[in-house]
C-alpha positions as CSV (number, residue, x, y, z in Angstrom):
1,X,14.8,-71.1,28.5
2,X,18.6,-71.5,28.5
3,X,19.2,-69.7,25.1
4,X,17.9,-66.4,26.2
5,X,20.0,-66.6,29.4
6,X,23.1,-67.4,27.4
7,X,22.3,-64.5,25.0
8,X,22.0,-61.9,27.9
9,X,25.0,-63.3,29.3
10,X,27.2,-62.5,26.2
11,X,25.7,-59.1,25.9
12,X,26.8,-58.3,29.3
13,X,30.3,-59.7,28.8
14,X,30.6,-57.5,25.4
15,X,29.3,-54.5,27.3
16,X,31.8,-55.0,30.0
17,X,34.6,-55.3,27.5
18,X,33.6,-52.3,25.5
19,X,33.6,-50.0,28.7
20,X,37.1,-51.4,29.8
21,X,38.1,-50.7,26.2
22,X,36.8,-47.1,26.2
23,X,38.5,-46.3,29.5
24,X,41.6,-47.7,28.2
25,X,41.5,-45.3,25.2
26,X,40.1,-42.4,27.1
27,X,43.6,-41.0,27.8
28,X,44.6,-41.2,24.2
29,X,41.4,-39.4,23.0
30,X,41.9,-36.5,25.6
31,X,45.5,-36.3,24.7
32,X,44.5,-36.1,21.0
33,X,41.8,-33.5,21.7
34,X,44.5,-31.4,23.6
35,X,46.7,-31.6,20.7
36,X,44.2,-30.5,18.3
37,X,43.3,-27.5,20.6
38,X,47.0,-26.7,20.9
39,X,47.5,-26.9,17.1
40,X,44.3,-25.2,16.2
41,X,43.2,-22.8,19.0
42,X,40.3,-20.6,18.9
43,X,41.0,-17.1,17.7
44,X,39.3,-14.9,20.3
45,X,40.7,-11.5,19.2
46,X,42.2,-10.4,16.0
47,X,44.3,-7.2,15.8
48,X,45.5,-5.3,12.6
49,X,47.9,-2.6,13.9
50,X,49.3,0.2,12.1
51,X,46.7,0.3,9.4
52,X,46.8,3.9,8.2
53,X,46.5,4.3,4.5
54,X,44.0,1.4,3.4
55,X,40.6,0.3,4.4
56,X,40.8,-1.9,7.5
57,X,37.5,-3.6,6.7
58,X,39.0,-4.5,3.1
59,X,42.3,-5.7,4.6
60,X,40.5,-8.0,7.1
61,X,38.4,-9.5,4.4
62,X,41.7,-10.2,2.3
63,X,43.2,-12.6,4.8
64,X,42.2,-16.0,5.9
65,X,42.6,-15.6,9.8
66,X,39.4,-14.2,11.5
67,X,38.1,-13.9,15.0
68,X,35.2,-15.5,16.7
69,X,32.2,-13.4,16.9
70,X,28.3,-13.4,17.5
71,X,26.3,-15.0,14.7
72,X,23.8,-12.1,14.5
73,X,23.0,-8.9,16.3
74,X,19.6,-10.5,17.3
75,X,21.9,-13.0,19.3
76,X,24.0,-10.4,20.9
77,X,22.3,-10.6,24.4
78,X,22.7,-14.3,24.3
79,X,26.4,-14.0,23.2
80,X,27.2,-12.1,26.3
81,X,26.2,-15.0,28.7
82,X,26.8,-18.0,26.4
83,X,29.4,-19.2,24.0
84,X,27.2,-21.9,22.6
85,X,27.7,-22.6,19.0
86,X,24.1,-21.8,18.4
87,X,24.9,-18.1,19.1
88,X,28.7,-18.1,18.6
89,X,30.6,-18.5,15.2
90,X,34.0,-19.9,16.5
91,X,37.0,-19.3,14.3
92,X,40.2,-21.3,14.5
93,X,43.9,-20.6,13.8
94,X,45.4,-22.5,10.8
95,X,49.0,-22.1,11.0
96,X,49.5,-22.7,7.3
97,X,47.0,-20.1,6.4
98,X,48.4,-17.7,9.0
99,X,51.9,-17.7,7.5
100,X,50.2,-17.2,4.1
101,X,48.4,-14.2,5.5
102,X,51.5,-12.5,5.9
103,X,52.3,-12.8,2.1
104,X,48.6,-11.8,1.4
105,X,49.0,-8.5,3.6
106,X,52.0,-7.5,1.5
107,X,50.4,-8.2,-1.8
108,X,47.4,-6.2,-0.6
109,X,49.5,-3.2,0.2
110,X,51.7,-3.6,-2.9
111,X,48.7,-3.4,-5.1
112,X,47.6,-0.3,-3.4
113,X,51.0,1.6,-3.7
114,X,52.8,0.6,-0.5
115,X,55.6,-1.4,-1.9
116,X,57.7,-1.1,1.2
117,X,55.4,-2.5,3.8
118,X,56.3,-5.0,6.5
119,X,54.5,-7.3,8.7
120,X,55.4,-8.8,12.2
121,X,53.1,-11.3,13.8
122,X,52.4,-12.4,17.4
123,X,50.0,-15.2,18.7
124,X,49.3,-14.7,22.5
125,X,47.6,-17.4,24.7
126,X,44.6,-15.7,26.5
127,X,43.4,-19.0,28.0
128,X,43.4,-22.8,27.5
129,X,42.6,-23.1,23.9
130,X,42.1,-19.4,23.0
131,X,44.6,-16.9,21.5
132,X,45.0,-13.4,20.1
133,X,46.4,-13.0,17.0
134,X,48.3,-9.5,16.3
135,X,49.5,-8.2,12.8
136,X,51.9,-5.5,13.4
137,X,52.1,-3.5,10.0
138,X,54.4,-0.8,9.2
139,X,53.2,0.6,5.9
140,X,56.2,2.8,5.0
141,X,55.8,5.7,2.4
142,X,53.6,5.0,-0.4
143,X,54.5,5.2,-4.1
144,X,52.9,8.5,-5.4
145,X,51.8,9.1,-8.7
146,X,53.9,12.1,-10.0
147,X,52.0,12.4,-13.2
148,X,48.9,10.8,-14.9
149,X,48.5,11.4,-18.6
150,X,45.4,10.2,-20.6
151,X,45.7,10.0,-24.5
152,X,42.2,10.0,-26.0
153,X,40.2,10.9,-29.1
154,X,38.7,14.5,-28.1
155,X,35.9,13.9,-30.7
156,X,34.6,11.0,-28.8
157,X,35.3,11.9,-25.1
158,X,35.1,15.7,-23.9
159,X,37.4,16.9,-21.2
160,X,34.5,17.0,-18.6
161,X,33.9,13.2,-19.1
162,X,37.5,12.4,-19.0
163,X,37.8,14.2,-15.6
164,X,34.8,12.5,-14.2
165,X,36.3,9.2,-15.2
166,X,39.8,10.0,-13.7
167,X,39.2,8.4,-10.3
168,X,43.0,8.7,-9.8
169,X,44.8,12.3,-9.5
170,X,48.3,13.3,-9.4
171,X,49.5,13.1,-5.7
172,X,47.5,9.9,-4.9
173,X,49.2,6.6,-4.1
174,X,49.9,4.4,-6.9
175,X,46.8,2.1,-6.3
176,X,46.7,-0.7,-9.1
177,X,43.2,-1.7,-8.2
178,X,41.8,1.7,-8.4
179,X,43.7,2.1,-11.8
180,X,42.4,-0.9,-13.2
181,X,38.9,0.1,-12.5
182,X,39.5,3.4,-14.1
183,X,40.8,1.6,-17.1
184,X,37.6,-0.4,-17.3
185,X,35.5,2.8,-17.0
186,X,37.3,4.2,-19.8
187,X,36.5,1.1,-21.8
188,X,32.9,1.0,-21.0
189,X,32.5,4.7,-21.8
190,X,34.2,3.9,-25.4
191,X,31.8,1.0,-25.7
192,X,28.8,3.3,-24.9
193,X,30.0,5.4,-27.8
194,X,29.9,2.3,-30.2
195,X,33.3,1.3,-29.9
196,X,33.1,-2.0,-28.1
197,X,36.6,-3.2,-29.2
198,X,38.2,-0.1,-27.6
199,X,41.7,-1.0,-26.0
200,X,42.6,0.8,-22.9
201,X,46.3,0.2,-22.0
202,X,48.4,1.4,-19.2
203,X,52.2,2.2,-18.8
204,X,53.8,2.8,-15.4
205,X,57.5,4.0,-14.7
206,X,58.5,4.1,-11.1
207,X,61.7,5.6,-9.5
208,X,62.1,6.8,-6.1
209,X,58.7,6.2,-5.0
210,X,57.3,8.3,-7.8
211,X,55.4,6.9,-10.5
212,X,54.6,8.3,-14.2
213,X,51.4,6.8,-15.4
214,X,50.1,6.7,-19.1
215,X,46.6,5.7,-19.8
216,X,46.1,5.4,-23.7
217,X,42.7,4.9,-25.3
218,X,42.6,3.4,-28.6
219,X,38.8,3.4,-30.0
220,X,39.5,1.1,-32.8
221,X,36.4,0.5,-35.1
222,X,32.7,1.5,-34.7
223,X,30.7,-1.7,-33.8
224,X,27.2,-2.4,-34.7
225,X,24.6,-5.2,-33.7
226,X,24.6,-7.9,-36.0
227,X,22.0,-10.9,-35.8
228,X,20.1,-11.6,-32.5
229,X,19.7,-15.3,-31.6
230,X,17.4,-16.4,-28.7
231,X,17.3,-19.9,-27.2
232,X,15.8,-21.5,-24.1
233,X,12.3,-19.9,-24.7
234,X,9.1,-22.1,-24.8
235,X,6.1,-19.8,-23.8
236,X,7.5,-16.3,-24.6
237,X,8.0,-15.7,-28.3
238,X,11.2,-14.5,-29.9
239,X,9.4,-11.3,-31.0
240,X,8.3,-10.6,-27.6
241,X,11.8,-10.8,-26.3
242,X,13.2,-8.7,-29.1
243,X,10.7,-6.0,-28.5
244,X,11.6,-5.9,-24.9
245,X,15.5,-5.2,-25.5
246,X,17.3,-1.9,-26.5
247,X,19.6,-3.6,-29.0
248,X,18.4,-3.5,-32.7
249,X,20.3,-5.0,-35.6
250,X,22.2,-2.4,-37.6
251,X,22.4,0.1,-34.9
252,X,25.4,0.9,-32.5
253,X,26.4,-1.7,-30.0
254,X,26.4,0.1,-26.9
255,X,27.1,-0.8,-23.2
256,X,24.0,0.8,-21.8
257,X,21.7,-0.8,-24.2
258,X,23.0,-4.2,-23.4
259,X,22.5,-3.7,-19.5
260,X,19.1,-2.1,-20.0
261,X,18.2,-5.0,-22.3
262,X,19.0,-7.5,-19.6
263,X,17.3,-5.4,-16.9
264,X,14.0,-5.2,-18.9
265,X,14.0,-9.0,-19.3
266,X,14.5,-9.7,-15.6
267,X,12.0,-7.0,-14.5
268,X,9.3,-8.7,-16.7
269,X,9.2,-11.5,-14.1
270,X,9.1,-13.7,-17.2
271,X,12.7,-15.2,-16.9
272,X,14.8,-16.9,-14.1
273,X,17.9,-16.5,-16.4
274,X,18.8,-13.9,-19.1
275,X,22.3,-14.1,-20.3
276,X,23.7,-12.0,-23.3
277,X,26.9,-13.4,-24.8
278,X,29.0,-12.1,-27.6
279,X,31.9,-13.8,-29.4
280,X,35.2,-12.6,-28.0
281,X,36.8,-12.1,-31.4
282,X,37.4,-8.4,-32.7
283,X,34.8,-7.6,-35.2
284,X,32.8,-4.4,-36.4
285,X,29.7,-6.5,-36.3
286,X,28.6,-8.0,-33.2
287,X,26.3,-11.2,-33.2
288,X,24.3,-11.6,-29.9
289,X,23.1,-14.6,-28.4
290,X,20.4,-14.3,-25.7
291,X,20.0,-17.5,-23.6
292,X,16.9,-17.5,-21.4
293,X,15.3,-19.7,-18.6
294,X,11.5,-19.1,-18.1
295,X,9.9,-18.7,-14.8
296,X,6.1,-19.5,-14.0
297,X,3.8,-17.6,-16.4
298,X,1.1,-17.7,-13.6
299,X,0.8,-16.8,-9.9
300,X,-2.1,-17.3,-7.4
301,X,-2.6,-17.0,-3.9
302,X,-5.7,-17.1,-1.4
303,X,-5.8,-16.8,2.1
304,X,-8.8,-16.5,4.8
305,X,-9.3,-16.2,8.3
306,X,-11.7,-14.7,11.0
307,X,-11.6,-12.4,14.0
308,X,-14.2,-11.3,16.5
309,X,-14.7,-7.6,14.9
310,X,-14.5,-8.5,11.1
311,X,-16.1,-12.0,11.2
312,X,-14.8,-14.0,8.2
313,X,-12.7,-12.6,5.5
314,X,-10.8,-14.0,2.5
315,X,-8.4,-12.3,0.1
316,X,-6.6,-13.3,-3.1
317,X,-4.3,-12.4,-5.8
318,X,-3.8,-13.6,-9.4
319,X,-1.0,-12.7,-11.8
320,X,-0.5,-13.5,-15.4
321,X,3.0,-12.4,-16.8
322,X,2.4,-13.0,-20.3
323,X,-1.4,-12.2,-21.0
324,X,-2.1,-12.9,-24.7
325,X,1.6,-12.8,-25.3
326,X,3.5,-9.8,-25.6
327,X,4.8,-9.9,-21.9
328,X,1.5,-8.1,-20.9
329,X,1.1,-8.4,-17.1
330,X,-2.3,-8.7,-15.7
331,X,-2.9,-8.4,-12.0
332,X,-6.2,-9.0,-10.0
333,X,-6.4,-8.5,-6.2
334,X,-9.5,-8.7,-4.2
335,X,-10.7,-9.2,-0.5
336,X,-14.1,-9.7,1.0
337,X,-14.8,-9.5,4.6
338,X,-17.5,-9.2,7.3
339,X,-19.1,-12.4,6.1
340,X,-21.6,-14.0,8.6
341,X,-21.9,-10.9,10.5
342,X,-25.8,-10.9,10.4
343,X,-26.0,-14.5,12.0
344,X,-22.7,-14.4,14.2
345,X,-23.0,-10.8,15.6
346,X,-23.2,-10.9,19.3
347,X,-22.6,-14.7,19.5
348,X,-19.7,-16.5,21.3
349,X,-16.6,-14.4,20.6
350,X,-18.0,-12.3,17.9
351,X,-18.8,-8.6,18.8
352,X,-22.2,-7.0,18.2
353,X,-21.5,-3.9,16.0
354,X,-23.4,-0.9,17.9
355,X,-25.2,1.6,16.1
356,X,-23.2,4.7,15.1
357,X,-24.3,7.7,13.3
358,X,-26.7,5.7,11.3
359,X,-28.3,2.3,11.8
360,X,-26.0,-0.5,12.7
361,X,-27.4,-2.8,10.1
362,X,-25.2,-1.0,7.5
363,X,-22.2,-2.0,9.2
364,X,-23.2,-6.0,9.2
365,X,-23.2,-5.8,5.3
366,X,-20.1,-7.3,3.7
367,X,-17.0,-5.2,3.0
368,X,-15.0,-5.8,-0.1
369,X,-12.5,-4.2,-2.4
370,X,-11.1,-5.3,-5.8
371,X,-8.5,-3.8,-8.4
372,X,-7.3,-4.9,-11.5
373,X,-4.4,-3.7,-13.6
374,X,-2.9,-4.4,-17.2
375,X,0.6,-3.3,-18.0
376,X,2.1,-3.3,-21.6
377,X,5.8,-3.1,-21.8
378,X,7.5,-2.2,-25.1
379,X,4.4,-0.3,-26.1
380,X,4.2,0.3,-30.0
381,X,7.1,-2.1,-30.1
382,X,9.3,0.5,-28.3
383,X,11.1,-1.0,-25.2
384,X,11.4,2.6,-23.9
385,X,7.4,2.8,-23.7
386,X,5.1,1.2,-21.3
387,X,1.3,1.5,-21.0
388,X,-0.8,0.7,-17.9
389,X,-4.5,0.7,-17.2
390,X,-6.6,-0.3,-14.1
391,X,-9.6,0.0,-12.1
392,X,-10.6,-0.4,-8.4
393,X,-13.8,-0.3,-6.2
394,X,-14.4,-0.8,-2.6
395,X,-16.6,-0.7,0.3
396,X,-14.9,-0.4,3.6
397,X,-16.3,0.0,6.9
398,X,-15.4,0.2,10.6
399,X,-18.3,-0.5,13.0
400,X,-19.9,2.5,14.4
401,X,-17.2,4.7,12.8
402,X,-17.4,5.1,9.0
403,X,-18.5,3.5,5.7
404,X,-16.2,4.3,2.8
405,X,-17.3,3.7,-0.8
406,X,-15.3,4.3,-3.9
407,X,-14.5,3.4,-7.2
408,X,-12.5,4.7,-10.3
409,X,-9.7,3.7,-12.7
410,X,-6.4,5.0,-14.1
411,X,-4.3,5.3,-17.0
412,X,-0.7,5.8,-17.3
413,X,2.2,6.0,-19.8
414,X,5.6,5.9,-18.7
415,X,8.9,6.4,-20.9
416,X,12.3,5.7,-20.2
417,X,14.4,8.6,-21.0
418,X,17.7,7.2,-20.0
419,X,19.1,4.4,-17.7
420,X,17.3,4.7,-14.4
421,X,15.5,7.9,-15.8
422,X,11.8,7.8,-16.5
423,X,9.0,10.0,-17.1
424,X,5.2,9.4,-16.9
425,X,2.0,11.0,-17.4
426,X,-1.0,9.6,-15.8
427,X,-4.9,10.4,-15.4
428,X,-6.9,9.1,-12.5
429,X,-10.6,8.9,-12.1
430,X,-11.9,8.5,-8.6
431,X,-15.3,8.9,-7.1
432,X,-15.3,8.8,-3.5
433,X,-17.8,9.0,-0.5
434,X,-17.2,8.6,3.3
435,X,-20.3,8.3,5.5
436,X,-19.3,9.2,9.0
437,X,-19.8,11.7,11.9
438,X,-18.2,14.8,12.1
439,X,-16.1,13.6,15.0
440,X,-14.6,11.0,12.5
441,X,-13.5,13.8,10.0
442,X,-11.9,15.8,12.8
443,X,-10.2,13.1,14.4
444,X,-8.9,11.0,11.4
445,X,-8.7,13.8,8.7
446,X,-7.8,16.8,10.8
447,X,-10.9,18.4,9.2
448,X,-13.1,20.0,11.8
449,X,-14.9,22.9,9.9
450,X,-18.3,22.1,8.7
451,X,-17.9,23.4,4.9
452,X,-15.0,20.7,4.4
453,X,-16.9,18.0,6.2
454,X,-20.0,18.5,4.3
455,X,-17.9,18.3,1.0
456,X,-16.2,15.1,2.1
457,X,-19.6,13.5,3.0
458,X,-20.8,13.8,-0.7
459,X,-20.1,11.9,-3.7
460,X,-16.9,13.8,-4.9
461,X,-14.8,13.2,-7.9
462,X,-11.0,13.6,-7.7
463,X,-9.5,13.2,-11.1
464,X,-6.1,14.7,-11.3
465,X,-3.9,14.7,-14.3
466,X,-0.5,13.8,-13.2
467,X,3.1,14.4,-14.6
468,X,6.0,13.0,-12.8
469,X,9.8,12.3,-13.5
470,X,12.4,10.4,-11.7
471,X,16.2,10.2,-12.1
472,X,18.5,7.8,-9.9
473,X,22.1,8.2,-10.1
474,X,22.9,6.6,-6.8
475,X,25.4,3.8,-6.6
476,X,23.9,1.3,-4.2
477,X,20.1,0.5,-3.5
478,X,18.7,1.0,-0.1
479,X,22.1,2.6,1.2
480,X,23.6,4.8,-1.3
481,X,27.3,6.2,-0.7
482,X,27.5,8.6,-3.8
483,X,25.4,10.2,-6.4
484,X,21.9,11.5,-6.4
485,X,18.1,10.8,-6.7
486,X,15.6,13.4,-7.8
487,X,11.8,13.3,-8.4
488,X,9.3,15.9,-9.5
489,X,5.5,15.6,-9.6
490,X,2.8,18.0,-10.9
491,X,-0.9,17.6,-10.6
492,X,-3.7,19.5,-12.0
493,X,-7.4,18.8,-11.2
494,X,-10.4,21.1,-12.4
495,X,-13.7,20.9,-14.4
496,X,-11.4,20.1,-17.4
497,X,-10.3,16.8,-15.8
498,X,-14.0,16.4,-14.7
499,X,-12.9,16.9,-10.9
500,X,-14.9,18.1,-8.1
501,X,-11.8,18.8,-6.1
502,X,-9.9,21.5,-8.1
503,X,-6.3,22.2,-7.3
504,X,-2.7,22.6,-8.6
505,X,-0.1,20.8,-6.9
506,X,3.8,20.8,-7.1
507,X,6.1,18.5,-5.2
508,X,10.0,18.0,-5.7
509,X,12.5,16.2,-3.6
510,X,16.2,15.3,-4.2
511,X,18.8,13.4,-2.3
512,X,22.6,13.7,-2.7
513,X,25.3,11.5,-1.3
514,X,29.1,11.7,-1.0
515,X,31.7,9.8,0.7
516,X,35.0,11.0,2.1
517,X,38.5,9.7,1.7
518,X,40.3,9.8,5.0
519,X,43.7,7.9,4.9
520,X,43.2,6.2,8.3
521,X,39.6,5.1,7.6
522,X,37.4,3.2,5.1
523,X,36.9,5.7,2.2
524,X,33.7,4.0,0.9
525,X,31.8,3.8,4.4
526,X,31.7,7.3,5.8
527,X,28.8,9.0,4.0
528,X,27.4,12.5,3.9
529,X,23.8,12.6,2.7
530,X,21.5,15.7,2.0
531,X,17.8,15.6,1.5
532,X,15.4,18.6,0.3
533,X,11.7,18.7,-0.2
534,X,9.6,21.6,-1.7
535,X,5.9,21.5,-2.2
536,X,2.9,23.6,-2.5
537,X,-0.8,23.1,-3.4
538,X,-3.3,25.8,-4.4
539,X,-7.1,25.4,-4.6
540,X,-8.8,26.6,-7.9
541,X,-11.9,28.6,-7.0
542,X,-14.9,26.9,-5.6
543,X,-15.9,23.5,-6.0
544,X,-19.4,21.8,-6.5
545,X,-20.2,22.7,-2.8
546,X,-19.4,26.2,-3.1
547,X,-16.3,26.4,-0.9
548,X,-12.5,26.0,-1.7
549,X,-11.8,22.5,-0.3
550,X,-8.5,20.4,-0.4
551,X,-8.7,16.9,0.3
552,X,-6.7,15.8,3.1
553,X,-4.5,13.4,0.8
554,X,-3.4,16.4,-1.1
555,X,-2.0,18.4,1.8
556,X,1.5,18.5,3.1
557,X,2.7,16.9,6.5
558,X,6.1,16.6,8.0
559,X,7.4,14.8,11.1
560,X,8.3,11.2,11.3
561,X,11.1,8.5,10.6
562,X,11.2,9.5,7.0
563,X,10.9,13.3,7.8
564,X,11.8,15.5,10.6
565,X,12.7,13.1,13.2
566,X,12.4,15.2,16.4
567,X,8.6,14.9,15.8
568,X,6.2,12.0,15.7
569,X,4.3,11.0,12.5
570,X,2.9,13.9,10.8
571,X,3.1,16.2,13.9
572,X,5.2,19.1,12.5
573,X,2.8,21.5,10.7
574,X,-0.6,22.8,11.6
575,X,-2.2,20.7,14.3
576,X,-5.6,20.8,16.6
577,X,-6.1,19.3,19.9
578,X,-9.1,17.1,20.6
579,X,-10.6,16.3,24.0
580,X,-13.5,14.2,25.1
581,X,-16.3,16.2,26.8
582,X,-16.3,13.9,29.7
583,X,-12.8,15.2,30.4
584,X,-13.8,18.7,30.3
585,X,-16.9,17.9,32.9
586,X,-14.6,16.1,35.2
587,X,-12.3,19.2,35.4
588,X,-15.3,21.4,36.3
589,X,-16.4,22.8,32.9
590,X,-20.0,23.3,31.9
591,X,-20.4,20.9,29.1
592,X,-23.9,22.1,27.8
593,X,-24.2,22.9,24.2
594,X,-24.4,26.6,25.0
595,X,-21.4,26.8,27.6
596,X,-18.8,24.4,26.5
597,X,-17.0,26.6,24.2
598,X,-16.0,29.0,27.0
599,X,-14.2,26.3,29.1
600,X,-10.5,27.2,29.6
601,X,-8.3,24.3,28.2
602,X,-5.4,25.6,30.3
603,X,-6.8,25.0,33.8
604,X,-4.6,22.9,35.9
605,X,-7.3,20.2,36.6
606,X,-6.8,19.1,32.9
607,X,-3.8,16.9,32.4
608,X,-1.9,17.2,29.1
609,X,-2.4,13.4,28.5
610,X,-6.2,14.1,28.1
611,X,-5.5,16.2,24.8
612,X,-4.7,14.3,21.5
613,X,-2.8,16.6,18.8
614,X,-4.3,15.8,15.2
615,X,-2.3,17.1,12.2
616,X,-4.2,19.2,9.9
617,X,-1.6,19.5,7.0
618,X,-0.5,22.6,5.2
619,X,-0.6,24.1,1.8
620,X,3.2,24.4,1.5
621,X,6.2,22.4,2.5
622,X,10.0,23.3,2.8
623,X,11.9,20.4,4.3
624,X,15.7,19.6,4.6
625,X,18.0,17.2,6.2
626,X,21.7,16.5,6.5
627,X,22.9,13.2,7.9
628,X,26.4,11.8,8.4
629,X,27.0,8.0,8.8
630,X,30.1,6.3,10.1
631,X,30.7,2.6,10.4
632,X,32.1,1.3,13.5
633,X,31.8,-2.6,13.1
634,X,31.4,-4.9,10.0
635,X,27.5,-4.3,9.9
636,X,27.0,-1.2,12.2
637,X,27.1,2.4,11.7
638,X,26.6,5.5,13.8
639,X,24.6,8.5,12.4
640,X,24.2,12.1,13.4
641,X,21.5,14.2,11.6
642,X,19.8,17.7,11.5
643,X,16.2,17.9,10.1
644,X,14.2,21.0,9.6
645,X,10.9,21.9,8.1
646,X,8.3,24.6,7.5
647,X,4.7,23.6,6.9
648,X,2.7,26.5,5.8
649,X,-1.0,26.8,6.4
650,X,-1.6,29.9,4.2
651,X,-2.3,29.7,0.3
652,X,0.5,30.0,-1.9
653,X,-0.2,31.7,-5.3
654,X,3.0,30.8,-7.2
655,X,6.6,29.6,-6.8
656,X,7.7,33.0,-6.7
657,X,5.8,34.0,-3.8
658,X,8.5,32.9,-1.2
659,X,7.2,35.1,1.7
660,X,4.3,32.7,1.8
661,X,6.4,29.4,1.8
662,X,8.4,30.4,4.9
663,X,5.3,31.3,7.0
664,X,4.0,28.4,8.9
665,X,4.9,25.9,11.6
666,X,8.5,24.9,11.6
667,X,11.3,23.5,13.5
668,X,14.9,22.6,13.4
669,X,15.8,19.0,15.3
670,X,19.1,17.4,15.7
671,X,19.6,13.8,16.6
672,X,21.6,10.6,16.5
673,X,21.2,7.1,15.3
674,X,22.3,3.6,14.7
675,X,22.0,1.3,11.8
676,X,22.4,-2.4,11.3
677,X,23.2,-3.5,7.7
678,X,20.6,-6.6,7.4
679,X,19.9,-8.7,4.3
680,X,16.5,-6.8,4.0
681,X,18.0,-3.4,4.2
682,X,19.4,-1.0,7.2
683,X,17.4,-1.7,10.5
684,X,17.3,2.0,11.7
685,X,17.0,3.4,15.1
686,X,16.9,7.1,15.5
687,X,16.6,9.2,18.5
688,X,15.6,12.9,17.6
689,X,15.6,15.9,19.9
690,X,12.7,18.6,19.8
691,X,13.9,21.8,21.1
692,X,10.7,23.5,20.7
693,X,9.0,23.7,24.0
694,X,5.2,24.8,23.5
695,X,2.7,25.5,20.9
696,X,-0.6,27.4,21.1
697,X,-3.1,25.0,19.5
698,X,-6.8,25.2,19.1
699,X,-9.0,22.7,20.9
700,X,-11.9,20.9,19.5
701,X,-14.5,18.8,21.4
702,X,-18.1,17.4,20.9
703,X,-21.3,18.2,22.4
704,X,-24.9,16.8,21.5
705,X,-27.8,18.7,20.0
706,X,-31.3,18.4,20.7
707,X,-31.6,15.2,18.8
708,X,-28.8,13.6,20.5
709,X,-26.3,13.9,17.5
710,X,-22.8,14.7,18.0
711,X,-21.5,18.0,16.8
712,X,-18.2,19.6,16.9
713,X,-17.2,22.4,19.0
714,X,-14.2,24.8,19.0
715,X,-13.2,26.2,22.5
716,X,-12.5,30.0,22.4
717,X,-9.2,29.8,24.0
718,X,-6.2,27.8,22.6
719,X,-4.1,25.5,24.7
720,X,-0.4,25.9,25.5
721,X,0.5,22.4,24.6
722,X,3.8,20.9,25.2
723,X,5.2,17.9,23.4
724,X,6.8,15.0,25.6
725,X,6.5,13.7,29.1
726,X,6.0,15.4,32.5
727,X,9.5,14.7,34.0
728,X,11.1,17.7,35.8
729,X,14.6,18.9,36.1
730,X,17.4,17.2,34.2
731,X,15.2,14.3,33.3
732,X,12.9,16.9,31.3
733,X,15.5,16.7,28.5
734,X,14.0,13.3,27.8
735,X,10.5,14.8,27.5
736,X,11.7,16.1,24.0
737,X,13.4,13.0,22.8
738,X,11.4,11.0,20.0
739,X,12.3,7.4,19.1
740,X,11.9,6.0,15.8
741,X,12.3,2.3,14.7
742,X,12.1,1.6,10.9
743,X,13.7,-0.4,8.0
744,X,15.5,1.5,5.2
745,X,17.6,4.7,5.4
746,X,15.6,7.9,5.9
747,X,16.6,8.8,2.4
């Protein structure tokens, strides 16, 4: 019994001695911490004063000293109330790096033409352990390019190409960074002509802040592709890799062919690594080594779940990236739902599907959809060609609302015309039928006339022949700053294509981007963007139903986050209003089948919230937008925009019939927005203003016939409908505001 007591006694003595030692050391520990804080205080504010001729953002990135800031925009509300390291990214002042930053700033300015720049510094204590760091910069006058001469072979480069590559001009500051970029651009241009060993030299003479610059382009000899060696492949054959690249032995060795070949290998999803290397020695024949690391050849996923409306459901996807070799990609996707509806309907949490326009048993049958696609790149052993074939079928349903059945397939041929420029031809075969009440088509399709509804309820074939081309000459994906993007689509459907829906459809859109070079601001961040859409569709005679019918998917709509932002989604253009007959009855209207159409929808008893606007779609579209984006923080930017569109409801006979194109519902809406540059793309918040006050819209409601079936009825009088809320006076301005939240730029 004594040993445990002695052991506990020893532990108590040791604990007491430890406490005494800790208390004795505490002053020295606190003193060391204070010294550390004094030596490396937190930088709460960093100021770069006097920056005029260079980008403040680039200058801040070139130095080691930075200020503490919130880790993410998502944590911003928490950063205002807490400086916890969970939300706050603390930065401390390193005195050695701080002294080196002065030299870094001088070098930064010297490379950009400001060779007489001077820098003064100041460190001011804000509070205990926190400082403000200030760099006072006197840029001085820049060294100006007095003359810029380029010596080149005019048989290889024309004057227009040389002007485009000359990003520096006489009168600009002598920016050595831009000059080196310009040199590399000329070298790449010569490489693209088959002169991979071209030499581009620069000569600079400076006197009295004026520089004479000479850029000499020596093409040297023609270079061709020699042997192509592939290593690192296991499942993918060498022949498949060689068919996928643009380089061919004996042909010119060009820069664009090399970059496109590498892009083709990565886009096949067969490789985690595709590295091209060429011996650095000058030689007219270039032997190319391709080192690859293969990715997984197969990928599969399956998931399942349940809810109280769709019961049990499962979906899955399977992809084979190298089907039968040849880099053929095979995708199968499928989903099945409504499982167990017959036995579980009305039990526990599961809903009992009520009968709709026909027996409710049809809604308890399983729903499903399946699609399969096979894509063959490098078709006919040409890397520019790709052939794709696919098929699909589905049975979808919403309880008591609709049953949608359809099947079909498509065949598409795509050819790469140039880097990031493609043209394709496709034929799509689709048989579709939607079983639903007239109310469904009016509410969901905006189709409220008996002829069109009768056509949509039949088995109809929509088999268009489609031609399209796209060109992308923008610089940055998701948020371009210069260049342009253009697309043109043509569709034809008639008896020749075995289609019941018969029409010609044209659609084109383009976006252009440019940036401004203000001396006092970031030249690459202020962007002016423009966007234009043009389209028309024309029905070709009468279909199998005896009437001219356009499917709602082929009509044009405007309004929304990607369109005219002063309107809600698809709300600019021909619209109708729908209202429940019970609301008309509550307002004192006679809702009998014979009298309901005489109800006045403008009576004061009918609140505007009782009416729901439904887009009908038009047969022509002219839409344009312009937007200016201005950064104000590292990852934030403001935007102001002006959007406008006209959606015509009349038939357009040809492109020359411009008088028809400008007839229809239209509006011009200004607005402002804010963007946050996230890793997944710009997170965009836009606030559009709708200056248009009221529209006269026709009103559609329902009534029941003698058999108890719902039928559509159009009221004789239109409704004077106002978009927005019901506030009065000054606050009525907010009635016309439309808020949009989305990811990605509008265009």
